[in-house]
N, C-alpha and C positions, 0 to 999 in steps of 0.2 A: 051295252049299246050296239047297235049295228054301224057299220062303216059303210058311208054311201061312196062309191067309185065316183072318182073326180071324171068328167066328160072329157077326156083326153085319150086318144091312141097313138100310139108312138110304134111307127112301122121301122122294123130293123132288119139287116139283112145285108150279105157280100155285095160289093159294087156290080152293077148290073141286075140285081134281082126286084128291081123295077118300084123302089120306095117312090120316089118323085112321082112317076107317072100314076100309078096305084093310088096313092095317097093323094093326088090332085081330083082322080074320077071319086073315089072314096067322099072325100071333103065335099064334093058338089054334091052326090047323092044323099047325103045326110044333112046337108044344109050349113056344114061347119066351115069354119076358115081352113084352111091348109098352109102349113109352116115348114120350109123346107131347111134344116138345121144349116145344111153348107150353103146355101144361097144367102141366108141370112149372115151368115160368118163373112161371106165375100163382100155384100153389103157395107156391113160395118168396117170391114179393114180396107175396102176399096182394091181388093187384090182377088186372085184365084187360089183356091186352096192349095193348089200346087205351087204359085207364086210365094203363099205364106210358107208353107213347108220349106222351099228353097232358101227363102230369105230367114227366118228365124229358126226353122228346124221340128222338128215333129213335138220335143215335149214343150214348148211355147204354144204351137198350136194348140195342143191338147189344153191347157189353162184357157186360151180365147174360146175354145168350144165348149168347155164347162162354165163360163162364164155366161157364154150366149144361149146354151141349155137351159141353166137354171132361168134366166130372163124370159124366155119363150114356154118354159114350163108353166109359167104364172098365167098364161092364156087358157082360157077355159069357155067353151071347148073348142078344141083343136084337134086335128089329124096332125101330126108331127112324122115326118119324114127323118131319119136319122140318118149321119153320116155312116159308112161302112164299119169305122173303128170308135166308134160311138158308145155304143152297148158294151165293149169288151174292156172299157176303162172303168176300173173297180167305182172310183167316185160317181162316175156318172150312171153306173147303175143301181147304183144306192140312192142318189138322188130321184131317177127315174121311179123307182120304187117306190118312193117316200110319197111320190105324187099321187099314187092311188089310180095312177091312168093305167090302160090295158097296154101290154106289149105283144104287138104281131110279127114273128118271124116271118117273112117272104122267102122260104126254103127253095132254093133252087139247085141243081146239078153243078155240079163244078165244072163240067163239060158242058151245060148250057149257057154258065156263066162267061165262061171263054168265048164263048161265040158270039154273046151279046159284046162284051168287051173289046173284041178284037179290033177293032178299028179306034178306041179311046186313047187319046195322047194326054188327055189333061189330069191322068189319076196321079198322085205323087207316088203312090206305092205301087204300083204297077209297071214293071219293068218289062219281065221275060213270063213266058209260062211258067217255068220252075218257081221264081217267087212268088207267082198268082197263085199256084195249088199251095205251096207252102203257109202264105198269108190266110188261105183258104182254110187250111187245116189247124192254123193256128186259134181261129176266130169261131171254128165250129163249136166248141164246148160250150162258149158264151151264148152263142145264138140259140144253142139247144134250151137254155136258162129261160127263153120267155114264156110269157103264161098259154100264147097261143101259137101255133103253127099253121101255115097254110103254105103249101105247094105249087108253083108257079109254072114248073116245066109243063108243057103243051096246053097251056091257057092263056088265053089274050089278058091284058091287063083290064078289061071289062069283066070277064069272069074271074080273075082273083079278086076285084072288089068285090063283086057278089058273093064270094065265098066267105069275106070277110064278114060282111054284113049277116051271113048264115050261123056267124059264131055268136054265142051266148056270153057279149062282152058287158051287156048291162042287164 
């Protein structure tokens, strides 16, 4: 029996890799809904991701994230932008793989990510350059498990969306 892939595209990568921006462009191009996991969580909790982290801590946030991910993964078709740490949680990785959707890693160099995130103040795990690089290095082996990799350095969001459209996803 041939298993048909679900019409789900999960965009993953580190903060600043362009998941939300590229996801919106990609969804528009293919005529699918776009779902941003972080925005979904914020709307459901009535608080920012940073506030949730500060109020209840990361372990409880990850439970909220898992529940939201399970719910939005029922949507089809959809382009889904994951949070930077979503894919590195084993339970989430398994859930995503079990959906049969495509996983696309938006790969950016740590230097480019730092440049893009320089003015960001609302990311709960971005405190300083050293912690930024350390977190990136911790997550990198997980990102490398994605089915597809699309480099983003030197490309506009529109060009990155075009590069994803060129993949043999379906």
